[in-house]
N, C-alpha and C positions, 0 to 999 in steps of 0.2 A: 363761187360765193360772191354775193353782191358787195361792192366796195364799202357801203355803209355798214353792212353786217360785219365785214372783216375789221373795219375800224373800231367798231363797238367791242368786238372780242379782244382786239389788241389793247385798247384802253383798259378793259377789265383786267387783262393779264398784268399790265403795268401797275395798276392800282392795288392788285391783290398782294398779300404777303408773299415774299420770295423765301422759300425754305432753302436752307443751305445744308440740309442733312443734319445728323446728330452731332457733328463737329467733335469726333472722338480722337482728335490729335492729342496724344498724351503729353502733358506738360510737367507733371510732377507726381511722384508716388513715394509714400513712406510707410514703413511697417515698424511697430514697436519691437524693441529687442527682447521684450519679456513675453512669454507665452502664458496663456491661461493655465491655472492649476489643474483643470480637468479639460484637456483639449477636445475630446470628442463631444462632451456636453456643450462646451462653448461654441463649437462649430455648428452644432444643431441649433443652439439659440440664435446664433448670427443668421443662419438661413431663415429662421422664423422672423427675425427682425427685418431682414431684406424683403421678405414676402409681404410683410405688413406695409412697408414703405411703398412698395409697388402697388398694392391695393389702394392706398391713399392717393397716389398719383393718378391712378386709373379712374378714380371716382369723379374727377373733375377735369374737363378739357383745358381749363385755365390753370391748373395746379402746376407750379414750378418749384415748390418748396415743401418739404415734409420732414418730420422728425419722429423719433421713436425712443421711448424710455425703458421699454421692457421687450424681451429679456435682456437686450444689449442697447446702450445709448447709440443712436445713429442720426445722421443728418444728411439730407440730399438737397441739392439745389441746381436747377437748370438756369441757363441765361434766359431772360424773359422773352427773347425774340424767337426761341425755338418753338416749333409746333408741338402739339401734345404727343404725337407719334415719335418725333425726333427726341423729345425729352425722355420718353420711356426707353427708347433705343440707347440713348446715352447712359441711362441708369443701368440697363442690363449689361452693357459693356463694363461699366465701373464695378458692379457687384461681382461679376464673374472674375474680374482681375484680382480684387481683394481676396475673394474666397480661394483662388488658386495660388496666389503668391504671398499672402500675408497670414491668413488664418493658419494656426490658432493663436497668432500674436493678439495680445489684449487690446490693441489699438492700431489703426491704420487709416490712411487717407489717400485719395487719388484725385487729381485735378486734370480735366480736359478743357479744350477750348469751349465746349458746350455745357459742361456740367462739373460738379464736384460731389464726392461721396466720402463720408468719414464715419468711423465707428470707434467707440471707446468703452471701457468697462466702468467709467464714471462720467458724470455729467460734464459737458463742455460747451453747451450751447451759447454761453455768454462770452466766449473767447473771441478776440479779434486778431491782432497781429501776434504771431509767435515766432520763436527761433526757427529758422529755415525759410523765412520769406525771401524771395528772390525776384530779380528782374531777368527776363529772357528776351534778348534781342535777336531779331531775325537775321537772315543771311543776305537779303536783298538790301540795296541802298537807294536812296532817293536824293539826288543832288539838286533838286529844284530849289532856286533861291527862296529863302523864307520858310522852307519846309520844317526845319528844326523849331523855329519860333512858333509856327502854327501848331505843331504837335504839343509843345510845352504849354501854350495858352489853353488849348482844349483840354489836356489832361489835368491842368491845374483847376480849371472851372469844373470839371467832372468830380474831382476830389472834394471840392467845396459843396457843390450842389447836391450830389447823390445822397448824403446823409439826411438831407432835408426833404427828400422826395419819398412819398409813401411806397413801401416795398424795397427801398434802398437799391433801385436800379435806374440807370439812365443810359441812353444811347444818343449820340449826337454826331452831326456832320458839319465841318466847317472848313472852308478853304481847301477842299479836297482831302481832308483828313477824317477818317471814321474812327470813333472812339466809344468805348463802353466802360462803365464802372458799376460794380455790384458788391453789396455786403450780404452776408447771411441774414435773414430776417429776424433772427432771435436775439441779436445784439442791440445795444442802445444806440441812439444817434451819436453820442459822444464816442463810443467805441468804434462805430463805423467810420467816423471822421478820422480818428487816430490811425486806424488800419489803412485807410486810403491815403493818408499823408505819408505813411511808410511806403505804400505802393508807388505813389507818385515819385518819391525819392529814388525808388529802384528803377523806374522806367524812363525818367527824363534824361538820362544819359545815353539812351539808345540811339536817337537820331544822330547821323543821317540814315540809320537803318530804316527801311521802309515800314517795318512793322515790329511790334514787340508786345510782350505780355509781362504783367507783374502778378505773382501768385502768393497767396498767404492763406492761413487757416480760416480767416473770417472775411476775406474780401478778394476782389479780382479786378484787374484793369487790363485793357487791351486797346492798341491803336493800329491802324493800317492805312496805307494810301489806296487800298482797294476795298470795296464793300464786302462786308462779312455778315451784315444783317439787313433786313428789309428797311428801306427808307421810311416806311410808315410806322416804324417803331421808335422814331426819334422823339425827343422832348425838348421844349424850349427851356434852356438853363437860366436865362436871364432873371426870372422871378425868384430863383433860389440862390442867387449870388448876392454878396455883400454890397457891391457897387452897381449891380444891374447889367454891366457889360463885361467887366473883367475883374476877377477876384484878386488879381495882383494889386490893383489899386487899394482894395480893401485891406489886403495884407500889409501894404506899406503904411496906410493910415493907422492900422492896428498896431504896427511896430512902433510908430512915432508916439502914439498915445501911451502905449505900454512903457516906453523908455521915459517919457515925462513922469508917469506915475511912479516909476522906480526911483527917480530923482527926488520927487516930493517925499516919498517914504523915507529915503535916506536922510534928507534934510531934517525931517521931524525926529528921526532917531538921534541925530547929532544934538538937536536942541534939548531933547529929553535927557541925554547924557550929561550935557553942560549944566542943566538945571539941577540934576542929582549930584553932580560933583561939587556944586557951590553950596549945597546944604551944609548946615552946621553939623559937627560931629555927632554921632549917635549918642544917646544917653547911655550911662553905665549899664551893663548887662550882667546878669548872674547873681546868684545868692548862695547861701550855704547849702541848699539842697540841689544846686545845679540847675535851677529853673531858668526860664528866659527872662527878658528885661523886667526890672523891678519898677513897678508903677506906684509905689507907695509903701507903707508899712507892711511887712510880711511876717506871717506867723512862723515861729521856729520852736522846736522842742528843746527842753533843757538838755537832754543828752547830746544834741547837736552842738550846743554851745560848749559843752564839756569837751567834746571832740576837737572843736576849733581852738580851744585854749589848752588842749592836752591836760584836761581835768584841772584847770586853774593852776598849772604848774608854775612854781616860783620863777623858773627861768623866763617865763613869758610875762612876768609882772612888770608893769610900766611905772607904777607909782601908787601912792595912797592919797585918798581924799578924806574929806570930813565924814563921809557916809560909807566908805569901803575902799577896797583895792580895785585897781584898774589893770586888766590883762590884755596882752596882744593876742588876737585871734586871727586865724587864716581860714577863709571860707574855701569851699570846694573848688571854686573857679579861680582861686589865687588871690582874691581881693583881701587886703589886710584891714581889720577893724579893731576898735577898742571895745572891750566887754567889762562892764563894771559890776563887781560883786559886792552888794550892799551888806553892811554888817548891822544887825538889829540887836537890840539889848538882850533878847533871848537867844542863847547860843544855838538852840534847835531850829531857829529860822534863818533861811538864807534868801537874800534878794538879789536877782540877776537882772541886768539891764543892758541892752545893746544901745549905745548912744550915737555911734557913727563910725565912718571910716577914718583910718589913721592917716593924716596928712601932714607933710612938712615937720613941724616941731612937735609932733605927736599930740596936737590938740584934738579935742573931741568935737567932731562936726555933726551934721544933721542926723536925725533919727532914721535908722535903716529898717528896723523891724521890731515886733514884739513877740514874746513867746506864745506858742499855741496852746500849751497844756497849763494855763494859769489857774491858780486857785484864787488870787485876789489881784485885781488890777488897781494901779494908782496912776492916774493921768495927770499930766501937766502940759504946758505949752512946749516943753522941750524934751519930754521923755515919757516912757511908759515903763512902770516898775512892776516887778513880779515878786511875790513873797511866797516861798515854798514852806508849807506847814509841815 
C-alpha cells in the first residue's frame, strides 16, 4: 500500500465514529412487586409493545428514543453516541431481561451503560428523579493531582448545560475526563435540570474513583478517565452555561442574589407587620344577627329585639322616660345595648327603638340600627322609631 493511501485510510479511521458496542453492562434493574390482574394477557400486550418499539427504532438510523402508549406504556432510550445497530442490540438485551425476570409485574425498568428501558401500566413519560436514584462508583482509582476537581467541574457543567441542549444529551472531554449527561426526551427542561442536579449530587462523591455512573428514572450521568464514546460526539458546553466558562460562578452569583432577595422580602414583611400593629383598634364588630362588622344602621326584626330583652322582661328594665321604658338587651355576639319601648296614647300601639350601646353610666349612645319589618318610620337626627300597628 502506498504511504499516501495508507495515511488517508488511517485519517479516515481516526475521524470516523468509534463504536464501543451496545454497552450492555447492567447498572440497575427493578420490578414492581405487583403483578397484572391477567398475567398471560399482560405479557402478550408487553410483547406487542416491545415489538412496536423495535419497529420505531428500526425505521430511522438516527432514532435513539421511542415511546409506546398501547397496549402498555413503555419508553426506550439509547445514548446518542451508539450506532443504530448497537442501539437495537441494547434494546434487545433489555427487553429480553424484563420479559424473563419481571413480567407479569405491572411495571419494571432496566438501565445499562448504553441504554434504558421501562414499562408501566400507567403513563410515566413526564417523570424525572424518583426514589431509587443512586450513584455507582467504579473500582479503579485515579490519583492524578486535580482529577477530582476536573471531574467535579465537568459534571457540574454537564448538569447545567444538558437541559438547555436539544435532545437533552451532551458529551464532553476536558482535562482527560470524559463525561456524558442525558435526560429522557419526554420530560421538560425544568424536570431534566432537577433530575441531573440529583445525579450530580450522587456522582460527585466518587472521585478519586476513575469512573462512575448516576442512574435515575429520567436521567443518566457518567464519567471516566478513559474514552467510552467517539470524540466526534462531543459538544461545546460554553454557550449553554450561565457564565460561559464555569457554572460554579453562576451558581455562586445566583446564591448571592437569591440571599439578598430573601433579606429584602423579610425586611418588607417586618415593615408591613409594624404598620399593621400600629393601626388603630378595629371598629366594633357584630350585631344581633351575628353578622360581620357594622357599617351603619342595620335592620332588625321585632322578634329579635324581643329575644334580646327577654320579651321586655322587667328584670331587664333600666328606667323610664318621657316616651316609654328603656330595657337592657344582649346581642348574639355579647354586645350590651339599650332598647327603648315607646308608649303611645293608644294601648294597641307599641313603638320600639334601638338607641345605642350601653356604656358606663347606662347612658344612651349612638344609633345602632333600625327595625327591618317597620310599618311606619319616624326619623330624627338621633333616632329611628317604629310603630307597630
